[in-house]
C-alpha positions in Angstrom: 11.3 -6.8 -46.1 12.4 -3.3 -47.1 15.9 -4.3 -48.1 16.9 -0.9 -49.4 15.7 0.9 -46.3 17.5 -1.5 -44.0 20.8 -1.0 -45.8 20.5 2.8 -46.2 19.4 3.5 -42.7 22.3 1.4 -41.3 24.8 3.3 -43.4 23.5 6.7 -42.6 23.2 6.1 -38.9 26.8 4.8 -38.7 28.4 7.4 -41.0 26.7 10.3 -39.3 29.1 10.2 -36.4 31.9 8.0 -37.7 33.6 6.5 -40.7 33.6 3.1 -42.4 35.7 1.6 -39.6 33.0 2.6 -37.2 30.4 1.1 -39.5 32.4 -2.1 -39.7 32.5 -2.4 -35.9 28.8 -1.8 -35.5 28.0 -4.5 -38.1 30.1 -7.0 -36.2 28.0 -6.4 -33.1 24.7 -6.6 -35.1 25.8 -9.8 -36.7 26.4 -11.4 -33.3 23.0 -10.2 -32.1 21.4 -11.7 -35.3 23.1 -15.0 -34.8 21.9 -15.1 -31.2 18.3 -14.5 -32.4 18.7 -17.5 -34.8 20.4 -19.7 -32.3 23.5 -20.4 -34.5 26.1 -18.5 -32.5 29.2 -20.4 -31.5 29.3 -21.0 -27.8 32.2 -19.8 -25.6 35.2 -22.2 -25.9 33.1 -24.2 -28.3 34.4 -25.9 -31.4 34.1 -23.8 -34.5 31.4 -25.1 -36.8 31.0 -23.8 -40.4 27.6 -22.1 -40.8 25.2 -23.8 -43.2 24.0 -22.0 -46.3 20.7 -20.2 -45.9 17.9 -21.6 -48.0 14.5 -20.3 -49.0 12.8 -22.6 -46.5 14.8 -20.9 -43.7 13.7 -17.5 -44.9 10.1 -18.6 -44.9 10.4 -19.6 -41.3 12.2 -16.5 -40.1 13.1 -13.3 -42.1 16.0 -12.8 -39.8 18.1 -15.0 -42.2 17.8 -12.3 -44.8 19.0 -9.7 -42.4 21.9 -12.0 -41.5 23.0 -12.2 -45.1 22.6 -8.5 -45.6 24.7 -7.7 -42.5 27.4 -10.1 -43.7 27.5 -8.4 -47.1 27.5 -4.9 -45.6 30.4 -5.8 -43.2 32.5 -7.0 -46.1 31.6 -3.8 -48.1 32.4 -1.6 -45.1 35.8 -3.2 -44.6 36.6 -2.6 -48.3 35.6 1.0 -48.1 37.6 1.4 -44.9 40.7 0.1 -46.6 40.0 2.4 -49.6 39.6 5.4 -47.4 42.9 4.7 -45.6 44.8 4.6 -48.9 43.0 7.6 -50.5 45.9 10.0 -49.9 48.6 7.8 -51.3 50.5 9.5 -54.1 50.6 6.4 -56.3 47.0 5.6 -55.7 45.6 2.3 -54.5 47.6 -0.6 -56.0 49.0 -4.0 -55.3 47.9 -5.9 -52.2 45.6 -3.1 -51.0 43.5 -3.2 -54.2 43.4 -7.0 -54.3 42.2 -6.9 -50.6 39.5 -4.4 -51.5 38.4 -6.5 -54.5 38.2 -9.7 -52.4 36.1 -8.0 -49.7 33.7 -6.6 -52.3 33.6 -10.0 -54.0 32.4 -11.6 -50.7 29.8 -8.8 -50.3 28.5 -9.4 -53.8 28.3 -13.2 -53.3 26.1 -12.7 -50.1 24.0 -10.1 -51.9 23.4 -12.3 -54.9 22.5 -15.2 -52.5 19.8 -13.0 -51.1 18.5 -12.3 -54.6 18.4 -16.0 -55.5 16.6 -16.9 -52.3 14.0 -14.2 -52.7 13.5 -15.0 -56.4 11.5 -18.1 -55.2 8.4 -16.2 -53.9 6.4 -19.4 -53.4 8.9 -20.8 -50.9 10.5 -17.7 -49.4 7.2 -15.8 -49.1 8.7 -12.7 -50.8 6.9 -10.0 -52.8 7.8 -8.6 -56.2 9.2 -5.5 -54.6 11.5 -7.6 -52.4 12.8 -9.4 -55.4 13.5 -6.2 -57.2 15.2 -4.6 -54.3 17.4 -7.6 -53.7 18.5 -7.7 -57.4 19.2 -4.0 -57.3 21.3 -4.3 -54.2 23.2 -7.2 -55.6 23.9 -5.3 -58.8 25.0 -2.3 -56.8 27.6 -4.3 -54.8 28.7 -6.2 -57.8 29.2 -2.9 -59.7 31.3 -1.5 -56.9 33.6 -4.6 -57.1 33.9 -4.3 -60.9 34.6 -0.6 -60.5 37.6 -1.4 -58.4 38.8 -4.1 -60.9 38.4 -1.5 -63.7 36.1 -3.8 -65.6 34.2 -0.9 -67.0 31.8 -2.7 -69.4 30.7 -5.1 -66.7 30.6 -2.2 -64.2 28.3 -0.2 -66.5 26.0 -3.2 -67.0 25.7 -3.8 -63.2 25.0 -0.2 -62.4 22.6 0.0 -65.3 20.6 -2.8 -63.8 20.5 -0.9 -60.5 19.6 2.4 -62.2 16.6 0.9 -64.1 15.3 -1.0 -61.0 15.5 1.9 -58.7 13.9 4.2 -61.2 11.0 1.8 -61.5 10.6 1.5 -57.8 10.9 5.3 -57.3 8.1 5.8 -59.9 5.9 3.2 -58.1 6.5 4.2 -54.5 7.5 7.9 -54.7 10.2 7.2 -52.1 13.2 9.5 -51.7 15.6 6.7 -50.7 15.8 5.5 -54.3 16.3 9.0 -55.7 19.1 9.7 -53.3 20.9 6.4 -54.2 20.6 7.2 -57.9 21.9 10.8 -57.6 24.7 10.1 -55.1 26.1 6.7 -56.1 24.6 5.2 -59.3 24.6 8.0 -61.8 28.2 9.2 -61.1 29.4 5.6 -61.4 27.6 5.2 -64.7 29.0 8.4 -66.1 32.6 7.6 -65.1 32.4 4.0 -66.5 31.0 5.5 -69.8 33.8 8.0 -69.9 36.3 5.2 -69.5 34.6 3.4 -72.4 35.1 6.6 -74.6 31.4 7.2 -74.7 30.5 10.8 -75.7 29.3 13.1 -72.9 26.3 14.1 -75.0 24.7 10.7 -74.2 22.4 10.9 -71.2 22.6 8.6 -68.2 19.2 7.3 -68.9 20.2 6.3 -72.5 23.4 4.7 -71.2 21.4 2.6 -68.7 18.9 1.5 -71.3 21.6 0.4 -73.7 23.6 -1.5 -71.1 20.6 -3.1 -69.3 20.6 -6.9 -69.7 17.4 -7.6 -71.5 18.1 -11.3 -71.5 16.4 -11.6 -68.1 12.8 -11.9 -69.3 11.3 -12.0 -65.7 13.2 -8.8 -64.7 12.2 -7.0 -67.9 8.6 -8.0 -67.5 8.5 -6.8 -63.9 10.1 -3.4 -64.9 7.5 -2.9 -67.6 4.8 -3.7 -65.1 5.9 -0.9 -62.8 6.8 1.7 -65.5 6.8 0.8 -69.2 8.4 4.1 -70.2 11.7 3.3 -68.5 12.8 0.6 -71.0 10.9 2.0 -74.0 12.9 2.1 -77.2 14.2 5.5 -78.2 15.1 6.7 -81.7 18.8 6.6 -82.6 20.8 9.6 -81.7 22.1 12.0 -84.3 25.9 12.2 -84.7 26.2 15.8 -83.5 23.1 15.9 -81.4 22.0 15.1 -77.9 20.3 11.8 -77.0 16.7 11.8 -76.1 13.4 12.5 -77.6 12.7 14.9 -80.4 11.7 17.6 -78.0 15.2 17.7 -76.4 17.0 20.7 -77.9 20.3 20.1 -79.6 21.5 23.7 -79.7 21.1 26.8 -77.6 20.8 30.3 -78.9 21.8 33.4 -76.8 22.7 36.9 -78.0 23.3 35.8 -81.7 25.4 32.8 -80.5 24.1 29.4 -81.5 26.1 26.7 -79.8 25.8 23.0 -79.5 24.8 21.6 -76.1 27.7 19.6 -74.9 26.1 17.7 -72.1 22.9 15.6 -72.1 21.9 16.7 -68.7 22.0 20.3 -69.8 19.8 19.4 -72.8 17.3 17.7 -70.6 17.2 20.5 -68.1 16.9 23.1 -71.0 13.9 21.2 -72.5 12.3 21.3 -69.0 12.9 25.0 -68.9 11.1 25.5 -72.3 8.1 23.5 -71.1 8.0 25.4 -67.8 8.0 28.7 -69.7 5.0 27.6 -71.8 3.1 26.6 -68.7 4.0 29.9 -67.0 2.7 31.8 -70.0 -0.6 30.0 -69.8 -0.8 30.5 -66.1 -0.2 34.3 -66.4 -2.8 34.6 -69.1 -5.4 33.1 -66.8 -4.4 35.1 -63.7 -6.8 38.1 -64.0 -8.6 37.1 -60.8 -5.6 35.9 -58.9 -3.6 37.7 -56.3 0.0 38.7 -56.8 1.4 36.0 -54.6 -0.5 33.3 -56.6 0.9 34.7 -59.8 4.4 34.7 -58.3 4.0 31.1 -57.2 3.6 30.1 -60.9 7.3 31.1 -61.3 8.5 28.4 -59.0 8.6 25.7 -61.6 10.6 27.7 -64.1 13.0 28.9 -61.4 13.6 25.3 -60.3 14.2 24.1 -63.8 16.6 26.9 -64.6 18.5 26.2 -61.4 18.8 22.6 -62.5 20.2 23.7 -65.9 22.7 26.0 -64.1 23.9 23.1 -61.9 24.2 20.8 -64.9 26.3 23.4 -66.8 28.6 23.9 -63.8 29.1 20.1 -63.4 29.9 19.7 -67.1 32.5 22.5 -66.9 34.0 20.9 -63.7 34.2 17.5 -65.4 36.1 19.0 -68.4 38.5 20.8 -66.1 39.0 17.5 -64.2 39.9 15.9 -67.5 42.6 18.5 -68.1 40.7 20.3 -71.0 42.1 23.9 -71.4 40.0 27.0 -71.6 40.8 27.5 -75.3 39.2 24.2 -76.2 36.1 24.5 -78.4 34.0 22.3 -76.0 35.0 24.5 -73.1 34.1 27.7 -75.0 30.7 26.3 -75.9 30.0 25.3 -72.3 31.0 28.8 -71.1 28.4 30.3 -73.5 25.9 27.8 -72.3 26.6 28.6 -68.7 26.2 32.3 -69.3 22.9 31.7 -71.2 21.3 29.5 -68.5 22.4 31.8 -65.7 21.0 34.8 -67.5 17.7 32.9 -68.0 17.5 32.0 -64.3 18.3 35.6 -63.1 15.8 37.0 -65.6 12.9 34.9 -64.1 14.0 35.8 -60.6 13.7 39.5 -61.4 10.4 38.8 -63.1 9.0 37.2 -60.0 10.1 40.2 -57.9 8.5 42.5 -60.4 5.2 40.6 -60.0 5.3 41.1 -56.2 5.9 44.8 -56.5 2.5 45.3 -58.1 1.2 47.0 -61.2 3.7 49.0 -63.2 6.5 47.7 -61.1 5.1 49.5 -58.1 5.2 53.0 -59.7 1.6 53.8 -58.8 0.8 54.5 -55.2 -1.4 51.5 -54.3 -1.5 49.9 -50.9 -4.0 47.1 -51.5 -3.5 43.8 -49.8 -1.1 41.7 -51.8 -2.4 38.4 -50.4 -6.1 38.8 -50.9 -8.0 38.4 -54.0 -10.0 41.2 -55.3 -13.7 40.7 -54.9 -15.5 40.2 -58.1 -18.6 42.1 -57.0 -16.5 45.1 -55.7 -15.4 46.1 -59.2 -18.9 45.9 -60.7 -21.0 47.5 -58.0 -18.6 50.1 -56.8 -20.7 50.6 -53.7 -18.4 48.9 -51.3 -15.2 50.9 -50.9 -12.0 49.5 -49.5 -10.9 51.0 -46.2 -7.7 53.0 -46.2 -4.8 51.2 -44.6 -3.2 52.8 -41.5 0.1 54.4 -41.9 2.0 51.5 -40.2 0.7 49.0 -42.8 1.5 51.4 -45.6 5.0 51.8 -44.4 5.4 48.0 -44.1 4.3 47.5 -47.7 6.7 50.2 -48.9 9.4 48.4 -46.9 8.6 45.2 -48.8 8.8 47.0 -52.1 12.2 48.5 -51.2 13.5 45.0 -50.3 12.2 43.6 -53.6 14.0 46.4 -55.5 17.2 45.6 -53.5 17.0 42.0 -54.6 16.5 43.0 -58.2 19.5 45.3 -58.1 21.6 42.5 -56.7 20.5 40.2 -59.5 21.4 42.8 -62.0 24.9 43.1 -60.5 25.3 39.3 -60.8 24.4 39.5 -64.5 27.3 42.0 -64.9 29.7 39.3 -63.5 28.7 36.7 -66.1 31.3 35.8 -68.7 30.8 37.7 -71.9 28.3 40.3 -70.6 30.9 43.1 -70.1 32.1 42.8 -73.7 28.5 43.1 -75.1 28.0 46.8 -75.3 24.3 46.7 -76.2 23.5 44.3 -73.4 25.6 46.3 -70.9 23.8 49.5 -71.8 20.4 47.7 -71.3 21.5 46.4 -67.9 22.6 49.8 -66.9 19.3 51.3 -68.0 17.4 48.7 -66.0 19.5 49.4 -63.0 18.7 53.2 -63.2 15.0 52.3 -63.6 14.8 50.2 -60.4 17.0 52.7 -58.5 14.4 55.3 -59.4 11.6 53.0 -58.2 13.4 52.4 -54.9 13.9 56.2 -54.3 10.2 56.7 -55.1 9.1 54.1 -52.5 11.4 55.5 -49.8 10.1 59.0 -50.7 6.5 57.9 -50.2 7.4 56.5 -46.8 8.8 59.9 -45.8 5.7 61.6 -47.1 3.5 59.3 -44.9 5.4 60.2 -41.7 5.3 63.9 -42.6 8.8 64.5 -43.8 7.7 66.3 -47.0 11.1 68.0 -47.5 12.9 64.6 -47.5 10.3 63.2 -49.8 10.8 66.0 -52.3 14.6 65.5 -52.3 14.3 61.8 -52.9 11.7 62.3 -55.7 14.0 64.8 -57.4 16.8 62.3 -57.2 14.4 59.6 -58.6 13.5 61.8 -61.5 17.2 62.1 -62.4 17.6 58.3 -62.5 14.5 57.8 -64.5 15.7 60.4 -67.1 19.0 58.4 -67.4 17.0 55.2 -67.9 15.0 56.8 -70.7 18.1 58.1 -72.4 20.1 54.8 -72.2 17.3 52.3 -72.9 17.3 51.3 -76.6 14.0 51.6 -78.4 14.7 49.0 -81.1 13.0 46.0 -79.5 9.5 46.7 -78.2 8.3 44.3 -75.5 4.7 43.1 -75.1 3.1 43.6 -71.7 1.1 40.3 -72.1 4.2 38.1 -71.7 5.2 36.9 -68.2 7.4 39.5 -66.6 11.1 38.9 -66.7 14.2 41.1 -66.9 13.2 42.9 -70.1 11.5 46.3 -69.6 9.6 48.1 -72.3 10.5 51.8 -73.1 6.8 52.6 -72.4 7.2 51.4 -68.8 10.2 53.6 -68.3 8.4 56.6 -69.8 5.4 55.9 -67.6 7.6 55.9 -64.6 9.1 59.2 -65.6 5.7 60.8 -65.9 4.6 59.4 -62.5 7.8 60.8 -60.8 7.4 64.2 -62.6 3.8 64.4 -61.3 4.9 63.4 -57.8 7.7 66.0 -58.0 5.2 68.8 -58.8 2.8 67.7 -56.1 5.4 67.5 -53.4 6.8 70.9 -54.4 3.4 72.4 -53.7 3.1 70.4 -50.5 6.5 71.7 -49.3 5.6 75.3 -50.3 2.3 75.2 -48.4 4.0 73.6 -45.4 6.6 76.5 -45.4 3.8 79.1 -45.6 1.9 77.4 -42.8 5.0 77.3 -40.7 5.7 81.1 -41.2 2.0 81.8 -40.5 2.2 79.8 -37.3 5.3 81.7 -36.2 3.5 85.1 -36.9 0.4 84.0 -35.1 2.4 82.8 -32.2 4.1 86.2 -31.9 0.9 88.2 -32.5 -1.2 86.2 -30.1 0.8 87.7 -27.2 1.0 91.4 -28.4 -1.6 93.8 -26.9 -4.3 95.4 -29.0 -2.7 98.8 -29.0 0.3 97.4 -30.9 -1.9 95.7 -33.5 -4.1 98.6 -34.6 -3.0 98.2 -38.2 -4.6 94.8 -38.4 -8.2 94.0 -38.7 -9.4 91.6 -36.1 -11.2 88.9 -38.0 -12.4 87.0 -35.0 -13.1 90.2 -33.0 -10.9 92.3 -30.8 -9.4 90.9 -27.6 -10.6 93.6 -25.1 -8.9 91.7 -22.3 -5.5 92.6 -23.8 -5.7 96.2 -24.8 -2.5 97.5 -23.3 0.3 95.9 -21.3 0.1 96.8 -17.6 2.2 97.3 -15.7 4.3 98.5 -18.7 7.7 96.9 -19.1 10.8 98.6 -20.2 11.3 98.7 -23.9 13.6 100.4 -26.3 12.1 103.4 -28.3 13.8 104.5 -31.5 14.5 108.3 -31.6 16.6 110.6 -33.7 19.9 112.1 -32.2 18.9 115.7 -32.9 16.0 115.5 -30.5 18.4 114.7 -27.7 20.7 117.7 -28.6 17.7 120.2 -28.4 16.3 118.7 -25.3 19.7 119.0 -23.5 19.1 122.7 -22.9 15.8 122.2 -21.2 16.7 119.4 -18.9 16.8 120.2 -15.1 18.8 117.9 -13.0 18.3 117.8 -9.3 20.8 119.7 -7.2 21.9 122.1 -10.0 21.1 125.8 -10.5 19.2 127.5 -13.3 22.3 127.7 -15.4 20.4 126.1 -18.1 17.2 128.2 -17.6 17.4 130.8 -20.4 19.6 131.9 -23.2 20.4 135.4 -21.6 21.7 133.8 -18.5 23.9 131.7 -20.6 25.3 134.7 -22.5 26.0 136.7 -19.3 27.9 133.7 -17.9 29.9 133.4 -21.0 30.9 137.1 -21.0 31.8 137.0 -17.4 34.1 134.0 -18.1 35.8 135.9 -20.9 36.9 139.0 -18.8 40.5 139.0 -17.7 41.2 138.3 -14.1 42.2 141.5 -11.9 45.4 141.5 -9.9 44.7 141.5 -6.2 46.0 144.5 -4.1 48.9 143.8 -1.9 49.7 145.6 1.4 53.0 146.8 2.8 55.7 144.2 2.8 53.6 141.8 0.8 51.3 140.9 3.6 47.6 141.2 3.6 44.9 140.5 1.1 
């Protein structure tokens, strides 16, 4: 009959575009349609007739009777939730007639749901299955628990929700359906936790333990059916220690981080932390067996530990929010322990994120220049025979792989920055120095990857500058990284980096620096030689007599003809001597000899004679 699916789908479909009032209106229309199908609808202007109670025989004839009862229960529940939502913003809360109206509507919904459970508990007559009986009982307990929640009957509320929790867990284990898991996480578990809080139950007790203790074991048929589906759900657990966390012996009671050992305040954190420890062990085993696996397959092994650490982080955040909601101050001892726990689980999660990125960068965190395919496995016969060589990748694929490495380094640097923001990290000088050294290490790796991309496209000068910068960062990392705690390379990669890895990077960068210095020097010599060759290739042979023609003389370019005007360097004294021997057109031989020049000079030095005058001053 799929009772749970019928109820959940109806709620989700109505609440997707509306509220509880919309859901209430839709249920009224569906109820009318269901009555028409059964032929029990009151005719127009007909006399009202009280509906007869549904029996198991009616359900055997038509399963629509079950849907009719479920719709009636849901309509009453939707009306109660609509009233509750309308008074949610009242300053004094829901009290008086509003609360009594809500309780009466939920009471009606619970009676109809329990009627469905009683009818289906007669499988011989009603034709129901064991799953139908369990779903009906779980739904009835869910609605009854909501009514008791509004009445503030916390012990009865806890008992009803515990029944729902146990049944839905058993059905989820048997059917692997997500509907039951969503109901548990969104509705049942928060209600159990709040009811337990009202009953002064310590927060260290897990929801599963609360449900087992409050589950009514007097119903032998229900207990027997639950054990048939999953015997571990109602299995007896050992008593809890006074200062510990409920659960099995494997559940940790304390958490140690940076010389701080604190008690785990929340049961959900303890469960998640135990899952993290198990996931770390499985990751270590997977890494030890990953010699023949590709990098992406090894990185995929980190998914489980990443998911479990994220669950622990979420549990720590919820626990802190709950204490803040209860008005607990930051100076309280419980809040201080939760803050340390939150920092520890966040640090653990970020460490494994960085470790996964380090795996994807390749051997030695990508320090060596390898461009092998990251997604392909290495052939076993290739390493042994050595005859088959891998083809060199084209430049475009090399650049793509270097771009992927640079993106991975950016992600690692962002994670390191998020570690700095965790509470208590800045005050820890030793940890802050390690984080700074790790940051310098990955910045150097990023510079090296970018430099190699420049070298591939021919920008050797840019590559040299970046490698020189990378060497400076690697030297800072070597100086700041403490050498007190050596790290084994056999463990799964995480945040911690061994001093040997940092020194290896320094040596690699230093070798790359020397190599690129030689490349740049050779490139400069070739550039100068090319310029000289370009100039000399156009000069005639007569101007290159001082050079030996290695490839033979170019007899087609002996001299330049016709000659072009060119500047000839001469000394000024040559011009002074040659001035006396230059004959210009249209001028006499005044510059012919030295004697003529002397005579002309003497003639010029003689005084001018007075001209003879005639009588009266006339004449010549």
